[in-house]
C-alpha positions in Angstrom: 393.6 159.0 26.2 391.7 156.6 28.4 388.0 155.7 28.0 387.2 157.6 31.2 388.5 160.9 29.7 386.7 160.2 26.4 383.4 159.7 28.3 383.9 162.8 30.3 384.7 164.8 27.2 381.7 163.5 25.4 379.4 164.2 28.3 380.7 167.7 28.7 380.6 168.6 25.0 377.2 167.1 24.8 375.9 169.2 27.6 377.1 172.4 25.9 375.7 171.3 22.5 372.4 170.5 24.1 372.2 174.0 25.6 373.1 175.6 22.2 370.5 173.4 20.4 367.8 174.4 22.9 368.7 178.0 22.4 368.5 177.7 18.7 365.2 175.8 19.0 363.7 178.6 20.9 365.2 181.3 18.7 364.7 181.2 15.0 367.3 178.8 13.7 368.0 175.2 12.9 368.0 173.8 16.5 366.6 170.3 16.0 369.8 168.7 14.5 372.0 170.3 17.0 369.7 169.4 19.8 369.6 165.7 18.6 373.4 165.5 18.5 373.6 167.3 21.9 371.3 164.7 23.5 373.2 161.8 22.0 376.6 162.9 23.1 376.0 162.9 26.9 374.1 159.6 26.6 377.1 158.0 24.9 379.6 159.6 27.3 377.7 158.2 30.3 377.5 154.8 28.7 381.2 154.8 28.2 381.7 155.8 31.8 379.3 153.1 33.0 381.0 150.4 31.0 384.4 151.4 32.3 383.2 151.5 36.0 383.0 147.7 36.2 386.6 147.3 35.2 388.1 149.3 38.1 
């Protein structure tokens, strides 16, 4: 699996996790840890995509 696909997968999973964390934050539930992980995943995915863009 290439770095590009890992970055895309992390960004996609992070977007879904962020939405789930935001929903749990609004509704009664433990939303802060899920929201934190959800925000970190897309940032990491975009960083991986950005670092790979210079090598093309």
